[in-house]
N, C-alpha and C positions, 0 to 999 in steps of 0.2 A: 307599833313599830318603835324601837328605842330612838331618841333624837340623835341624829349624826351631828358631828361638829362642823363649824364652818369649813367649806372646801376652799383653802386658802388660795391656791393656784387659780380656780375658777372665778373666785372674787377679785383676785388681781386682773385676770384677763377682762372680766366684765367692766373694770374701770378703764382699761387702756387699750384692749386689743383694737377697737374700731376707731379710736381717738388719737392714738399716737401715730405720728407721720411714718414711721419706720418700725415694722414688727420684726425684731431680729430674735425673739424668743420663741418663734414658731415651731411647733413640734411635728408638722406634716411636710410632706414632700409637696412639689409644685403641683397645683392643681390644673384642671383643663376645663374647657366649657362644654356644654351639652353637645354642641355641634362637632368639636373636636372628637368627644367619646363616641357619638354615634357614627362617625367616618370610620371607626374600627369594628362595626358590627358587621357581622356575616349576615347573609340573606335571611336566615331563619329568625335571628334576634332583631333585625331591622323590622321584619314583618310583625313581630310580638308587639314592638314599640309602636309601629304605626296603627296596629289594631287594637291596641290596649283598651279594655274596659275598666273604668275606675271603680270597680266594686272591691268587695273584701277579697283578701288573698288567703292561702292555706297558713295556718298558725305556725306550723314547722318551717314554712317558707315556701316560695314558688318552686315547684318541682325542677324546672329548668335552672334555677339559681342553685339549688341543693346539688343537682349533678355538676354543676361548674365548679362549685366548691369541693365536691368530694374528688374530683380530678386534680386538686392541688395535693392530694395525700396519697401515699404508697399503699395505705392498708384500710382506706375508708370507702364507703358507698354512700349513697344519698340519704339512706334511712339513719346513718350516723351523724347527720346534720340537722342541727336546728338553727334558724337565724333570728337575729334580734333587732332592736332599734339602735345601732351602734353597739360597740364593745362594752360600753358601761352598763346597759341593760343585762348583758350576757353575764358580766362578772358578778353583778348585784343578785341576780336571781340563782347563779350557781352557787354562791356561798350560802345562800339561804336554803338551798336545796340539800347542801352537803353538811352543814353545822347546826348543831344544837347546843344549849346552854352548857351542857356538861362536857362538850368536846374541846378540843385544843387545835390551834392552827399555828403553822409556821410561815413567815412572810419575810422575804429578802427586802432590804433597804440599802439605799433610798429607792423610791418609788412613786408612782401615781398614787396620790394620797388614798383614794378609795379602796386601792389594793389592801390596805391595813385597816382603814376605819370601818368598812363593812364587816369584815370578820370580828373586829373588836366589839360591834355592837351586838355580836351574836354569841361570843364565847371568848375563853383565855386565848391570848396570842403572843407568841414569842418572836422577836425579830432577829435576824441574822444579818450583819451588816457586810456588804462587799468592802473588800479591802482596797481602799484607794491608794495605799503604798505599792501594791501589786497589780496596779492597772485595773483596780474594781474586780479582782478576782473572787470567785465564790469558794469558800472553804467547806468542803463536803463533811469534814470531821466537825465542824461547828453545827452544821445543819444536824447531823446525827446526833450531836449533843444535845441539841434542842428538843428532840422527839421524846414524847411521853407516850405511855400506854394508850392514852385516849386521844392522840393526835390523829386528826382525819384528813388535813389538808396540808400540802406544802405548795406555796404560791411563789412563782418566779416570773421574771420578764426580761428575756433577751431576745435580740439586742435591747439593751436596758434603757428605759427613760428615768433620770435624766442623764446618765453618764455616757451612753453610747457603747457600753461594754458588751462584749461577747465572749462567753467562757469557752473552753475547749469542748469539743464534742464528747471527748471520752469522759469528761466531767459530768456533762448533761446526761449521758447514758448511764453513768453510775448514780446520779440522783434518781433517774427512773426506775433503775433497779432496786435501790435502797427503799424507795416508796413502795414498790410492789412487795418487797421482802415483809414489809411491816403493815401491809394492808392499807396504805395510805394513798389518797388520791393526789397526783401531780397536777396542779392547775398552771398551765403554761401560757402566758401572754406573749403571743408572737406577732403583735401587730406591725413591728418593724423588720419583720423577716423578708429577705429579698433585697434589702440596702446594704449589705456587708461590704466593706472596703475591699476585703479580700474575699471572693466568692467561695474559696476553698473552705473558709470558716463558718459557712452557713450551717447552722445546727438542723438535725433532724427535728421533726414535729413530734411533740410529745405523743400524740395519739397513735403515731406509728411506732412507737417504742413500748407503748403499754395500752392494753385494752381499757384499763381503768383511768387513764390519764384524760385530761381535757385539755384541748387546743383552742384558746381563744384568738380571734383574727378579725379584721374588719377592713372595710375600704378606705379607711380614713387616714392612715399614716403612710405605709409604703406606696399605696397607689394614689395618694393625694387627693382622695375624693370624700372629704368628711362631710360636705353637703348632702350625699345620699343617706347618711344615717343607717348604714347597713352593716351588722356584725354577725359573727356566728360563733358557735361552739361545735367542735367534731369530738365525739366521743364514741367508742366502740361498745360501750355498755348501753343497750338499747333501753333498758329499764331506767337508768338516769336520764336519758334523752326524754323519755316519757314524763318523768317528774318535772324535768325542765319545761316542758310543754304544758303541763298543768299549771305550773307557777306564771307562765306567761299569760294565761287567761285572765290574770289580775293586773296585768301591766299594758302592754301594747295591743295584746291580742293578736295582731297580724302586723305585718309591715306595709309600708307604702308601696303600692303596686307599680309606680313608675319607677321608684328607687330600685326595686327588685330587678326589674329588667335591665336598668342602667347598670346595676351591679354585675348582673350576669355577663352583660358585655364586656365590663372592665375586667372581670376574672378571666373571661375567655381570652382576653388580649393582654393578660397580666404581663406576659414575657416583654412584650413591646413597651408597655408602661413602665415596667421596672427598669428596662435598659435605658429608657429616657430620663428617668429619675436618677439612676446611678450616674449617668453622664452629666446632669446638672450639678450633682454633689461634687463629682470629680473635677468640674470646671470651677466650682466655687471654692475648693478647699485651698488652692494656692492663694486666693484673695484673702482667706482668713489667715493663713499662714504668714503673709505679709503684714497683715494688720497687727497681729500679736507680736511679731518679730520687731516692729517698731516700738511698741511699748512693752517690751519684755521686762521692764522694771516694774510694771503694774500688774503683770498677768502671768500666770503658769498655764500653758496652752497644750492640749494634746487632741488631734483630730479624733472623732469617733471610730470605733473599730466596725460599728454597725449601726444602721438607723441614720437618722439626720438631725440628731442633737448631740451637743456636747457640754461638758460642764467643767469649763475653766475655773482656775482659782485667781481670786483678786487679791492683790498684795498691798493695796493701799491703807494707810492709816485710818481713814474714815470708816472703813467697814463695808462690806458688800451691800448692805441694806440702804443704808444713806447713799451709797454711790448709784445704785440702781434707780433710786427715787430722784435723785438730781439729774441723772441722765434722760430719763423719760419727760421730767418736767421742763428741763431747760433745753434739751436737744431733740425731744420728740422720739428717741430711740427706746424701745421696750426691750427690755431683758427679763428673764425670770429669776429673782434672787433666791438665795438658799432657804429662807423661810418657807418658801411655797412647796419646798419637798422635805420640810423637817418631819422626823418621824417620832411617833410616841412610844416606839418599840425599842429603839436602840440609838446611841448617838450617831448624829450625821453631820457633815461638814457645815460649818457656818460662814465660809468665807469663799463659797462658790456661786456660780450662776449658770442657768441653762441659756444656750445660744443654738439658733436653729441654723443648718447649713443647706437645707433642701429646698428652698425656694429661688427661683431664677432671679438673677441680676442683684446679688446683695450689695454692690458697688455703691450706690447712693446712701444706703444706710451705713455702711462701714466708713464712708467718707464724712458723714455727718458726725458719726461716733468719734472718728479721728479728729476733725476740727474742734469738737468740744474738749477732747483731752488735751489739745496743744494749747488752748487758751486757758486752761485752768491754772 
């Protein structure tokens, strides 16, 4: 396997995530305890939990979990679902199943680093930058111009990490249509779906638009349950699902049995969990608005259109990298600077940072942040 580059964001998190006093760079929604999640279980799922045997599970995923996942989609059934040990495993194995050395892929940036580094380890890749001057819009003409006769995959992520951008549904449908016309796989990372600021802007899921498309999702972000380590891909091309199953033989083989049952409970109760998490974000956003209004000479702020992360611009003369380093070292407040989202494919902003708005009670972190700024 080709050597992958350092995963800058994960290296930064490994250094600071569990040592900083305040994690303001978090990318997930507010989590819950096992007890809180089990309280949402119906009788059948609760019995499955109480009588769970800790043996191997099915490679494609627990049948009950796959039924619950399929219920999230308009045009999928359980045989279209394969589960993984988090979204990262799904992304990795999908790219390896879809791409050969003579192929070409198109990836939207900025992005979660592995969205581009894994394809880059396999074939030629072209980046298409979201337009920060147009609220991180995706230019479909730029995507089309990037396509080649050997393009096999177009990879996107909306709501976007780190920008919080959501494109128009018509543009997303147009992208799916463009991919189908060219025989290209649309790979759609949908892990923040369900946390749109305006529910009317919720995008259709890619697999509902095209039988060739792949929809990637997980319990990690919108549901706020990263500790379960359960992700999935839904694709109506059964032959591709079979190839992904064979690829999984060489990685996790099967998922954790307790995690699968807990994920099943969460997905079945997803509307209640998403409503709770949207409420937390709605309660948090005025606090972030007030913070950035106080320091408008230092920051350019816009709330995310979807998801629970935003990507403000830092205007200070010291630059965002030094600023974020000083902030975490001196005030214990962790942000994710622009370098952790740098792209090898296309220019990306160097003056921004990711901030999370999805965890409950950001007040103490924002107050520490503000106190530090006032004393500078």
